[in-house]
N, C-alpha and C positions, 0 to 999 in steps of 0.2 A: 812534379818537382824535377827542374832540370839538374842534371848532374853536374858538379864543379869540375873545372877543365884546368888544364895547367900544372897537374901535381908535380911533374918533373921529378928528376933523380934526386934522393934526398942522401945526406951526408951524415947526420946526426942520427946515430943508435938511440938517443934519448927521446926521439919521436916514437919509436916503436912501440914501447910500453904504454904511450899514451892514447895510440891508436889503436891497440889491442882492446884497451879496457872500454874504450868507447865502442868499438866493435862488440864485445862482450854484452854491453847494454842493449845495442842495436839488435843483436841476435836473439836476447831475452825478450825484449819488448815484440819484434816481429812474431816470435813463436807464441807469446800470450795474446797479441790480438788475432792471431789465427784460431788459436783456442776459445777465445771469448765469440768468435764468429759462429762456432759449432754450438753455442748454448743457447736455450730458449731466449734467454733475456739479452742477448747480443745480438746473432743474426736469425735468430728463431722467431716464432709467432708471438711470445710475449715480448720481443724488442720494440724499441721505439725506431722509426725509419730513420730519424736524424742520425740517433746513435749508430746505427748498421751503415749509414753511409761514412761516419766519421771513422769506424773501423776499416771498411773497404779501403778507403782513401790511405789510411797510416799504413796499411799492408804494403800498398804501391810505393809510397815514400819510404818507407823502411827497408824496403828490398832493394831499392836504388841506394840508399844510405850505406847498406851492407856493402854493396858491390863498390861503391867509391871508397869507402874506408880498406877493404881488402888490397884494391889497386894502389893506395897510398902506402899501407903497411908494406906490400911487396917492395914498392920503389924505394922504401925507406930501408930495406933490406932484411925485413922481418917475416915471420910466417904469419899469414892472415889466421885471424882468431875465428873459429867458428864454433866454440863452444859459449854458453850462456854465462852472464854475470855469476859469480860463484857467491857474492854476499846476497844480493835480490833474487837470486833463484828460489831459495827455500822460502822466499817471501810470497812469491808468485804462487810456489807449489801448495803453500798452507792456504792461500787467499782464493785460488780457483775453485776448489769444490764448496766454497761457501757463496760464490755468485749466484744469486736468486733474482734479481731485479735490475733493470736498466741503471739505477743508482750505483749498485755494486760493480757493474761493467765499467762505468765512467771512473768509479774512485781508485779502482785497480789501475786502468789507464793513466789516470793522473800521476800516480805513484810514480810509474815508469818514466813519463814524460818530462815530470819535475827533474828526476836524477840525471837523465839522460842530458836535458839541455843544461842544467848547471855543470855536469861533467865537461860538456864540450866547452861552455864558456870559458872554464877554469882552464882547461887544457890548451884553448887557443894563444893565451899569452905565451907559453912556454915552447910551442912549437917552432922548429928552427927556421922555415922558409914563409915569406908572404903566402906563397900558393897554399901551402899546408893551413896556415892561420885562416886564410880566406875560406877554405874548406871546412874546417870546424866551425866558423862563425855562420856559414851558410845551413851546415846541418843542426847547429843550434837554434838558428831562426826556425827552422820547419818545427823542431819538437817544441819551442816555445810557441809557435802559433797552433798547432795540436793543443797543447795544453791550453790557451787561451779559449779554444772552443769549447774544450771538455769543462772548464771551468764555470762557462755560461749555462752550458746543458746541466751542469751539477745542480747550480743556484737554482734552476727552472726546477728540475725533478724533487730537491731537497725542500722546496716551498709547496709542493704537492700539486703543482702545474705542469704535469708532464703534457697535457693538452696543447701548451706554450711550445713545445719542443718540435717546431715545425720549420720547413724551408720552403719560400720565405716566412718569417715570423710575422705575426700580427703586431707590429709595433705600437698600436695605441693599447694592446691588452698586456704590454710586458711591464714588469714591476718596475718601480724606480732604481737606479743604478746598476740595472744589469747590463747595460753598455759597457760599464767600466770594470765589472767583476774580472774580465777576462786578463786586466793588467793590473794586479795588486801591487806591483813592485815600481818604485820609481828609480831604483837601480838593482840590475839582475842579480838576483844572490847567488852565491856559489858555495854556501855552507854545506849543503848535502852532496857536493861533488864527490865522485868516487875517487879513491886513490889511485895516482897513475899506475901502480903496479898490480891493482887488484883484478885485472883481467888478464894477467899473465901466467 
């Protein structure tokens, strides 16, 4: 993922809480993906190669997103957030010990990508500059893309067809509708967006 550029100096202190909350979700997602990589069903022998690849790619993208948000927060006059999101941290803490299958891995990742994407979309409208809004939208798009991939994999795993979770896929064998399952919304929702002040 290319890093957004042109953040510039910000003048609105209202940007800082939103950036810190988004950062807290990115920090949590990055930490969670790294933990999932260490589990047998994530990066281990009982994992699905495509799921391992999704985890690996997400770690790189989320690392970039963390740096981008830290730079933007500093430019806005705030202190970059390094702590994980306080609302979803306990959710992850409860879920990680129960992860046994690739479907569990995907399910937990989906939860985090969904709230991250929705939060960034909700935040974008309230940020004070075009550059910051563009940054939020770009990061939201990346999270939404990861979510879409996870939704497709989740559908195949849920159908008992882990054999179809391969890259490139056998298009003739894929269930009907699997090509659209990654895009369930005609308008991107924000009902699960974290409050702006949550990560502060």
